[in-house]
C-alpha positions in Angstrom: 2.4 -9.9 -8.8 2.3 -10.8 -12.5 3.6 -14.4 -11.8 0.3 -15.0 -9.9 2.0 -16.4 -6.8 3.4 -15.5 -3.4 7.0 -16.5 -2.6 8.2 -16.9 0.9 11.8 -16.3 2.0 13.7 -16.6 5.2 15.3 -13.5 6.8 18.6 -14.4 5.2 17.1 -14.4 1.7 16.9 -18.1 1.3 13.8 -19.4 -0.5 11.2 -21.4 1.6 8.1 -22.0 -0.6 5.7 -20.5 -3.0 1.9 -20.3 -2.9 -0.2 -20.3 -6.1 -3.9 -19.9 -6.7 -3.8 -16.1 -7.2 -4.4 -13.7 -10.0 -2.1 -10.7 -9.6 -1.6 -10.8 -5.8 -0.5 -7.4 -4.4 -0.4 -6.4 -0.8 0.3 -8.7 2.1 -0.3 -8.1 5.8 0.2 -10.3 8.9 -2.1 -9.8 11.9 -1.2 -10.3 15.6 -2.6 -13.9 15.7 -0.4 -14.9 12.9 -2.9 -15.0 10.1 -1.8 -13.7 6.7 -4.0 -11.6 4.5 -3.2 -11.3 0.7 -4.9 -8.8 -1.7 -5.7 -11.0 -4.6 -6.2 -8.1 -7.0 -7.3 -10.0 -10.1 -9.8 -12.1 -8.2 -11.2 -9.0 -6.4 -10.9 -10.3 -2.9 -8.7 -10.7 0.2 -7.5 -14.3 0.9 -6.7 -15.5 4.4 -4.0 -18.0 5.4 -2.7 -19.3 8.7 0.9 -18.9 9.7 1.8 -22.0 7.7 0.1 -20.7 4.5 -2.9 -23.1 4.8 -5.9 -21.5 3.1 -8.6 -20.3 5.5 -11.1 -18.4 3.3 -11.7 -15.1 1.6 -13.8 -11.9 1.8 -14.5 -8.7 0.0 -15.5 -10.0 -3.4 -18.8 -8.2 -3.2 -17.1 -4.8 -2.5 -13.6 -4.7 -4.0 -12.7 -4.0 -7.6 -8.9 -3.9 -7.5 -7.6 -4.5 -4.0 -4.0 -3.4 -3.9 -2.2 -2.6 -0.6 -3.1 -3.6 2.9 -2.4 -2.1 6.4 -3.4 -3.3 9.8 -4.3 -1.1 12.8 -3.6 -3.5 15.7 -5.1 -1.1 18.3 -8.6 -1.0 16.6 -8.3 -4.5 15.0 -8.9 -3.2 11.6 -7.6 -4.1 8.1 -7.5 -1.3 5.6 -7.5 -2.1 1.8 -6.7 0.3 -1.0 -9.1 -0.3 -3.9 -7.1 1.1 -6.8 -9.5 1.3 -9.7 -12.5 2.0 -7.4 -10.7 5.1 -6.0 -11.6 4.0 -2.4 -10.1 2.6 0.8 -12.1 0.0 2.6 -12.0 -0.8 6.3 -12.7 -4.4 7.5 -12.5 -6.0 10.9 -10.1 -8.9 11.2 -12.9 -11.4 10.6 -13.5 -9.8 7.1 -16.6 -7.9 8.0 -16.9 -4.5 6.2 -16.9 -1.5 8.5 -16.8 1.6 6.3 -15.4 2.9 3.0 -13.4 6.1 2.5 -14.4 7.7 -0.8 -16.2 10.7 -2.2 -20.0 10.5 -2.2 -20.0 12.5 -5.4 -18.6 10.5 -8.4 -17.8 13.9 -10.0 -15.5 14.9 -7.2 -13.1 12.0 -6.4 -11.4 11.9 -3.1 -8.7 9.6 -4.5 -7.2 9.0 -7.9 -5.5 5.7 -7.8 -4.9 5.0 -4.0 -2.0 2.6 -3.4 0.2 2.4 -0.3 -1.2 2.5 3.2 0.4 2.9 6.6 -1.0 3.4 10.1 0.9 5.8 12.4 1.3 5.5 16.2 -1.9 7.5 16.8 -4.0 5.2 14.7 -4.2 7.6 11.7 -4.3 6.1 8.3 -2.0 7.5 5.5 -2.8 6.8 1.9 -0.5 7.3 -1.1 -2.6 8.6 -3.9 -0.8 7.8 -7.1 -2.2 10.2 -9.7 -2.5 13.3 -7.5 1.1 12.8 -6.3 0.1 13.2 -2.7 -0.4 11.5 0.6 -3.7 11.9 2.5 -4.2 11.3 6.2 -7.4 10.1 7.9 -8.3 9.3 11.5 -9.1 5.7 12.5 -12.8 6.3 11.6 -12.0 7.5 8.1 -12.4 11.3 8.7 -10.1 13.4 6.6 -7.3 15.2 8.4 -4.7 16.6 5.9 -2.8 16.2 2.6 0.8 16.7 1.8 2.5 16.8 -1.6 5.7 18.2 -3.1 4.7 20.0 -6.4 7.8 22.0 -7.3 8.5 21.4 -11.1 11.8 19.6 -11.8 12.5 19.2 -8.1 14.1 16.0 -6.9 11.7 16.3 -3.9 8.6 16.2 -6.1 6.5 13.1 -5.6 5.9 11.1 -8.8 3.1 8.5 -8.5 3.8 7.5 -4.9 3.0 3.8 -4.1 4.5 2.1 -1.0 4.4 3.5 2.5 6.1 2.3 5.7 7.0 3.8 9.1 10.2 3.2 10.9 10.0 1.4 14.3 9.7 4.7 16.2 7.1 6.1 14.0 9.1 9.3 13.4 9.9 8.8 9.7 7.9 7.6 6.8 9.5 5.8 3.9 7.7 6.5 0.6 8.4 4.8 -2.7 7.6 6.4 -6.1 8.9 6.2 -9.6 12.0 8.1 -8.7 13.2 6.1 -5.7 12.5 6.0 -2.0 11.9 9.2 0.0 12.0 9.7 3.8 9.7 12.3 5.3 8.2 13.1 8.6 4.6 12.1 9.1 3.6 15.7 8.3 5.4 15.5 5.0 8.5 17.4 6.0 11.5 16.3 3.8 14.2 14.2 5.4 16.2 12.3 2.7 16.1 10.4 -0.5 17.4 7.0 -1.5 18.1 6.1 -5.1 17.9 7.8 -8.4 15.5 8.1 -11.2 16.0 5.7 -14.1 18.5 7.2 -16.6 17.5 5.2 -19.7 16.7 1.7 -20.9 18.4 -0.6 -23.3 15.8 -3.3 -24.3 14.7 -4.8 -21.0 17.7 -3.6 -19.1 17.6 -0.5 -16.9 20.8 1.5 -17.0 21.7 4.2 -14.4 19.5 4.3 -11.4 19.0 2.1 -8.4 15.3 1.3 -8.7 12.7 0.5 -11.4 9.3 1.5 -10.0 10.0 0.6 -6.4 
């Protein structure tokens, strides 16, 4: 992100190429026709590339403040974008046309507080990791609110701590959720399954000691 580039690797980890021209790129999504969408956070837009990383265009600059994560609903042909500092999630069609925004109509009552990771379940519902409320919110494909889950027990290793990335397994039965303490596995309704990794123990200069992840 902070190197202002996208790097491409093969499935075996070997480096293929890097693409510049970004300012703090964040989320990446690939749509069924092979096009690649990149959230260019610092430039406040979504950039589009073909499957060979040839630039095709951009959209969203008139709506987005800090586009962060992306998710594609292949059934409805929609792209969802979390707008971190705008406390909103935007829905676009795959041609970049704005469809709707999920956010509170009252600025005094925010629906989100730092939305980050996005995932679409097998029913087409959208899950949003809301960083500063330590929760995950679920909406239907039209943006209507369904539910919220969180784990609030103080000092519990199951407590969410600024959740960010979301991803379903292939069957859609488990949700991987990254936060500052590692990676959690939960059911789509938030029921606890397992945890991968440990919280960072301490730091020595720039070196992280004790712990598997550093803000995964």
